[in-house]
N, C-alpha and C positions, 0 to 999 in steps of 0.2 A: 547355499543350495547349489549342488553341482550338476545333477542329472536326474531326469525322471524317465524310467523305462516302463512304458505302458503299451501293451501288456508285457509283464515279465513271465516268461514261459519255461525257463530252465530251472524251476524249483525242484526240490526233491519230490518225486511222484508219490511218496508216502504222505506228503503234507500238501495236498492240492487245495485250491480255494473251494468254497462251497458251490454247489450247483447253482447256476445263474449269476455267478460272480467271477471276476478275473483278478489276477494278482498284479499289483503295481509295486515297483521298487523305486525308492527315492534315495539318492546318494547325497550325503551332506558332509561338510567339514566343520568340525567344532574347534574353536580356538579360544583358549583361556586368555582373555585380554584384561581382566581385572586383577585386583590385588588378592582376591580370595579365590579358591577353587570354584569352578562352575559346575553345579549339580545338574547332570543331564539325565532326563527321564524320557524314554521313547514314547510313553503315553501322552506326553505334552504336545505331540505332533499329530496333525490330522490333514487329510485332504478335504476339499469341498467340491461337490459336483455341481453341474449346471442347474439342478433343481434346488440347490441350497442344502443338501444333505451332507452332514459330516461323515467322512470315511475314516474309520479307525484302523490302527495297526493290528496286525495279526501275526501269530507265531508261525514260523515256518522253518524249514531247513533248506540250505542251498548246498549242492555238491561241492566238496572241498576243492576239486580240481578247477572250479570256476574262479577261485581266489577272491570271492566277494564276502568281506566280513560284515556281519550284522551287528549293529550297535546295541549295546546293553546299558542298563542303568550304571552310571559311573560318575566320579568327580574328575573334571578336567583341570589339571593344575595350571596356575598362571604361566603363560608363555608356551604351554603345550598345545599341540595340534593333533586331532584325531579325525580320521576320515572313515566312513562306513555307510551302511545302508539300512533303511527301514522298509519293512514290507507292509503293504496295505491290501485290503480286500474290497474292491469296488464293484458296484452293480454293473453287470455286463454291458447294458445299453446306455449307461450314464457317461457323459462327457465331463472330464475333470476341469475345474476352473481355477483352483488355487492350492498352494501348499501353505499351511498355517502352523504357527507355533503358539501355544497357549501356556505361558509361564505361570499364570494365575487366573483365577476365575473372572477377573475384570480386564484381562488383556487378550488380544487376538492379533498377533503380528503376522502379516502376510509376507512370507519368504519369497514366493514366486507366483506370478500370475500365469496360469496355463490357458486362460480364456479371456473374455472381454472384461473391461473395467466396469465399475458400477455405472448404471444408466443415468442419464441426465434427469434432473427433477422434471416431473410431468410425464415421465414414461410409465405406462401401465405394466406392472410386473405380475406375472401369474404365480400363484401358489398351488403346487401340486399335492395331491393326496398320495398315500403310499401305493395305491393301485395305479398311479400314473395319470389319473384324471385331474382336471382342473377343479379346485375347490373354492378358490377366491382370486380376486385381483386387488392389488394395492397400488395406489397412485399418490406420490408426494405432491401436494398442490402448492404449498407455500413454505418458504424458509425465511424466518426472521432472526438474523444473527448480527448484532445482538437484539434481543427483545427488550424494549424499554417501557412497555405499557403496563408494567406491574404496579401494584399498590405501593406507594413510598414507604409504608410501614412494614412491607415484606420484601425488603431489598435482598439481593443475593449476599452470600458470605463474602468477606473481604478477599479480593483476588479472583472472584468468580463473576460470571455474568449469565444471563438467561438466554436460551435459544428456544424458539417456538417453531414447531414443525406441524403443518396441517396436512392430514392424510385422509384419503377415502379408502374404505375397505368395502368391497362388494362381493357378495356370495354368488359366484357364477357356477356353483356345483349343483348337485341334485340332493345333497343332504344338508341339514342345518350345520352351521359352524358357529364360532364365537369370535367376538372382537375383544381383545385385551390390550389396552394401551401400554401395559407394562411389558409387552412382548417387543416393543420398539427400543432401540438403543442407538447411540451415536458413537462413531469410532474416530479417533484422532490419529495423527501421523506417527505417534509413538506407540500405537496399538492399544491404547486404553479405551475401554468401553464406558460410556456414561449412560446410566439408566434414568428413566423419567423421574421428575420431581414435582412436588405440589407447589404451584406458584399462584399467589393471590393476585389476580389481574385487575383489581379495582372494579369500578362501575361499568356495566355494559360490556363485559369481556367477550371475546370470541368463543364460540361453542367448543367445549371440551370433547375429545373423543372418549366416549363412555364405554365401560365394560358392558358388553351385551352378549347374553347367552340364553336362548339361541338367537342367531341371526339367520332368518329363513332364506331358502333359495330365492334369488331375485332381489333380495333386500340389500341396502347398502347403508353405511354409516360414515359421516364426515365430521371431523373435529380436530382440535389442536392437542398436541402432546408437548409438554414443557420439559425442559432439561436445565440443570444448573451445571455450567461448564467452566473448567479452569481457564481463566483468561491467559492469552499468550499461546495457547495450543492451537493447532491447525486441524479442524474437522475435515475428514475425508469422505465419510459416507454414513448413511442411515441404514440400519439393519432391522429386519423383522425376524424374531427368533421365537416362534410359537411353541417350540419344544427344545429339549436339551440337545437334540441331534440336528437342529436346523440353524442355518446362518445364511439368510437371504438378503442380499444387498438390494435395497429398493431405491436408492438415489445417491448420486455424488453430492457432496456438500462443500461449502466454503471454497477454499482454493482449488479443490478437486473439481468443482463445478464451474470455476471461473466466474463466480457470482459474488458481488459485494452488495448486500441487501440492507438498505437503511431500515431502521425500526419502523414497523407498520407498512412497509412496502411489499408488493408482490412481484417477484422477479418474473419477467416474460417467460423464461424457460419453464416455470412451474405451471403454465397453463397453455397446452398446445393450441387451444382455440384462439387465445390472445395472440400467440406467436404467428398463427396463420393469418389473422386479421392484419397484423402489422406488415406482413410480407405482401399481402394482396394489395395493400395501399400503394405499393410502388408502381402498379400498372396492371394491365389486364393479362390473364393467362398465368399458368403455373411457372413459366420461365421469365416473367416480367422482372426486369432489373437484374438479370443474372450476370450480364457483362460487368456492371459496376461492382456487384458483390464479389464476383470471381477475381477481379483486379485487386480488390482490397485483401482477399484471402491469400492470393499469391504473394502480395507484399508482406503479409504477416509471416508466411512460411519462410520467405527470404530473410526477414529480420530474425526469426527464431533460429534459423540455421547459422547466422552470423554470431548470435549470442552464445549458442552451444559450442560452436567452433572456437570461440574466444577463451573457453576454459578447458579445452581438450589439450593433451590426453589426460583424463581424470586419474588414470593410474599413476601419473607422475606428480600429482598435486600434493602439496604439504599443507599443514595447518595454516600457514600464511596465506594460502589461496582461498580459505573458507569464506572470507567476506565477499570476494569477487564472485564466488559460486552462489552465495546467498543472493547477491544482487542480480545475477543472471536468472535465478529462479523467480525473483520478484518481477523482473522485466517480462519474462515469458508468461507469468500469471496475468500480467496486465494485457498481454496479447490475447490470452484466453477470454478475458472479460470483454475485450473489443469484439472478438469473434462471436461471442455469445449474443451480443447486442447488435450484430451487423445487419439485421433485417434481411435474411436470405429470401430469395423467391420461394414460393410454396414447394416447388419440386426439390429444393435443396435443403429443406429444413432438417431432415434426418442427417444428411452429410455434414451440415454446418455443426450439428451437435457433436459429431465424431471429431471434427477439426478442433473445436473448443476443448473437447475432452483430451485430445492428443496434446495440445499445448499445456493443459493443466497437469497431465501426468508427467510431462517433461519437467515442469516446474516442481512438482511434488518430489520426484526422484532426485533432482539436483539439490533440493533443500535437504533431503534425507542424507545424501552423500556428504554435503557440507557439515551436517551435524555429526556424521561419523568421523570426519576429519577432526572436528573440534574436541570430541571425546575420545579420540584414538581408538575407535571401534572398527577393526578391520573387517569383521564379518558384515557389519552394516554397510560399509563401503562396497563390498563385493556384491551384496544383495542389490544395492542401488544401481550399480553398473549393469547387473543382469536384468533388472527391471527396465532400465533405459533401453536395452536391446529389445525387450519384448514390446515396448511402446513403439519402437521404430518398425517392428514387424507388421503392425497393422496397416502401415502405408506402403510396405514393400509389395512387389508384384505378387498377386494372389492373396494378399492380406484383406481383411474384412473392409477396411476403409478404402483400399485401392479398388476393390470390386464395386463398392458403392459409388466411387468417383466415376468409374467407367460407365456404370448404369446412368449416372446423372448426365454425362456427356451425350449419351444416346438420346436422352429426353430434351436436354438443353445444350445443343452444340455451341461452343464458343465462337464469337464473331471473328 
C-alpha cells in the first residue's frame, strides 16, 4: 500500500462521484512472490469508514496527462511487480479508517490503518443507522481465551480451542432492532475470520447471547458468543457485521489487547467500573497515585524503545533475524500486559488504554514483519513497516494519544 489520496479531485469530469460522495484514490504495488501467478481482482479491495461501512471501488477515468494507471483484473507473474491505483467512492462526511483486502469470504486483511486501532475491551461502541442516527451500542464485557468450561464430551477439534466473548447489545435508537449472535466474528493476525460455533458448556453455563427480533428501544441483551479457533493463531479483534456492507471493530483481543485471560477469569479492562474501582483504591481523587503510575509508564516506554531499536533497521533484516524480532514482539506484548494492569488513577484510565494499545500494536506489527521474513513475503514486510509508522503517529505531536497525554497533564501535573 503506497498512498491514499483523499479526496481525489483530478478525475475525468465526465465520470464524477455521485452527489453526496467524494472520490478516493489508493495507490498500491503488487508483487508476485509465490511460485504461481497471483490473480489480482480490484473488487477484492475496500475501504472502511469510521462508522464501519465498507467503501467499494468505482469505475472512473483519469486524464492521461496525469500518468496515473488504474489497475485492472490481471495475473501477476512470479517475480513481477505492478504499481497502479484503485478508485473508490466514499460518503462525503465519512472519515476513512482502513484499507482492506478480501481475498476470500473468510479473510479480511488490513493493508493500512487510516484511523484508530480497535478499541479496548469494555469500550462502548456505537452502531449507526444509514441516516446517521445511533441505533445501538455494543460493549464487549468479557474475553475468555481459552475457554475451558465446556462439556468434556464436546471438546474442540484437534488443534483448536474455544474462545468465549460476552457482549451487551443495547438499543439506543428510536426504532426496534435485532440481536444476532452470528453477526459477531473474530479476526486473527493472518486476516482469517472465525464465525460463532455451538459449544456445549456443561451444567450451569453462562447465559448465551440469543437471537432477538425485535429488540425494542431502550432494551438490552447480554450474553456469551462462543467460537472455535485454530490454536497457535493470534486473535486481534472482534467484529460486528450486521450486514454485508458493515465491518465494525468492537474490541481488541488477545495480543492486540495486551490481555492474557485464564479460563473463567474476567479481565479488568473488560469492565470499566471494575477498572475505576481498582484505580480509586490507590487513594483519594482522580489523580491519586498518578506519580507512581507515570513512573512505571515512562519506564515501559523506555524499555520498548530499546527493544525496537535493537532490531532496527527492519529494512536490512534477513530471515536470520526473524527469531530476534519475534522475541522483541513477545517482550513488548508483555509490556502491554503490564500497562493494562498498572492500576492507573481514574483520570488516566483512557490514556492508559491508549498506551497499552500502542505497545500491543508495536508487538503485533513486529510479529507480522517477522512472519513476512520467514515466508519471504515482501509485501507483508512493507505493510508491517508502514503500519509501524502509523502506530508511532498516534504519539507524535498532534496525534490522538499525544493530545490525550497533554490533557492528562493539565488534570494531573507531574510532581
